[in-house]
N, C-alpha and C positions, 0 to 999 in steps of 0.2 A: 521591661516593654518585650523583649525578644519573645519572653517565654508566652506573654498574654495575646502576644500575634498569631504564636501558633498554633496559641488555643483556640483563638478566632476561626482561625482556618480549619483547624480539625476541626471543630465544631460545627461548620459550616457544610465541610465537606461529607461529614457523617448527615448533617439533614438533608442534603442534596442526593445522597443513597438512599437514607430511608423513604424520600419523597417519592424517588423512581419505585423504590421497591411497593410503596402503597399503589401507585399509578400500574407499574403490571399488577397487581393483584387485585385491582380493582377491573385493568382492562380484561383479567380472565375470567374473572366473574360475572362480567358483564356479556363477555361473548356466551360463557357457560347459559346463564340466564335468555340470553336469547333464543340459543340452541332449545332450553328447556322451554321457551315458551312455544316455540314453532311444534316440538312434538306434543306438548297439550292440545296445541290447537287440532293438533291430527287425532289424537284421544277424544277430543271434545265433538268433532264433526265426522261422527259415522255417516257411512254412505256417501261422504263426499272426498275426491282425489283433490286435494287443493290446488296441484300444481297443475293439474288440468284445465281446472275451472277457471285458475288465473291465466293459464294462454289462452282459453277461450274468452277471454275478458269480461268475467266474471267479476263485476266489482263489488257486487254484496260480499264476498269471498275475500276480497283484496281489503275491503274497509276493516272487514273482524280482524282477519288475520294482522292486518296494521295495528289495532286495536289491541290485541293481546299481546303484542312487542312493545306496546308503547306502555301499557298497563304495567307490564313487568320492568321495563327500564324503571318508568315512574319512581315505584318501592324499591328496586335498585338503589337507583341513583342518591337515595337517601342514606342507603348503606355504603356507598361508596364517599359520600361526604362524610359520616361518621368518623369512617374507616380513618380521613384525612386530620378530622379534629380529634380522635381519640388517642392518638399518640403523640403524647409531652416530648418533644425534640429535646427543651430544655433540662429536662429533671434525671437526665441519666439513663443508661443502659435498661436496668430493670423495669421501670416507669412506662418507657418506651416499647419493651419487651411485649408487657402486659398490655399496654394501650394496643398494640400491633395483633394480640390474640383475641379481645375484646372489639377490634374493627372486625375479623374477618369472621369471628361466631356472628357478630351484628348483618354482616352480609348473608352469612350462609342463612340466618334466619330470615333476613326480607326476600332471599330468593324463596324461599318453603311458604312464608306469608303468600307471598303476590302469586304465586300458582295455587295454594288452597283458597283464596279468596277469590282467585277468577274463575275456578271450577264451582267454587260454592255459589258464586255471583250468578253464572249460568242454570246452574240447577233451581235456583230461589225464582229467577225469570222463568226458567219453562214452568215450573207449578204454579205461578201467577198467571201465564200468559193460555192457559190449558187450551184456547180455542184455535191455537197457532202453533204448527208443527216447524220449528225457527230452521231445524236442519233442513226442511223441504222447502222450505222460502228464500234460505242461501242459494240452495242449488238451482233453484229457479232465477237466481238473480235478483229477489225482492231486496233494494237497497234499503228500502223504510225500515224493515226488519234488521238490517245490518246495523245502522245508525241508529235503531234503539239499544243494539244488544252491545255496540260499541260505546255506547253511551253509560250503559251500567258495568260496564266494565273500566271505565275511565275513572267514574266516580267512584266508585269502592276501592282504586287504584289510592287516590288520591287520601283516602279518609284512611287505608293501611298506611300510607307513606308519613303519617303523620304519626302513628304508632311506633313505625320504624324508629322515628326522627326522636322518638320519648326512651328507645334503647339506648341512646348515645347519653344522657343523663341519669342513665339507673343506675351503672358503675363508676368511680373515677378510679382510673387507673394506677394515678399516683397512691391512692388509700390501700386501693388492693395491692399494690407492688411493696409498700409499708407492711401492712397486715403478712406478706410471703416473705418479708424479711430481703426483700429486692432492694431495697430505699432505704 
């Protein structure tokens, strides 16, 4: 009886440690993705000093900046959710480590997919709307242009996040750990 109680407590403690590790990894990558999003926004908006525009109250720039951050966060949250579900806590250390590595790789892929898809969406929108110079309109404070751009980014992020979600089903950590001789 004592052995089983100790085992239960040990397993629970290990689960809590793994959950905290997942949280810290997710938090670190989430903050990194916000930073990447803001840097990417800076590169996208050539000729616009975003912070000066925000200080001036340029709502158009603020809307688009928020949409970029939200779009990246939307995709990355799927990666974070997959991280928490890809680590099989009850199957032993080998499958847990494999699941953790798979989850972190999925998060990195999610960040890369989010940044790539946002850049691509802006370029495609620019090709479609040849009669509108989006960056000039943003600098002028054209909220309508910002809303359309934000809508495109958010829509793309929803579609990309579904693809990221599919990654979690692509690899079974327990099967991979068994194939590697870790289970």
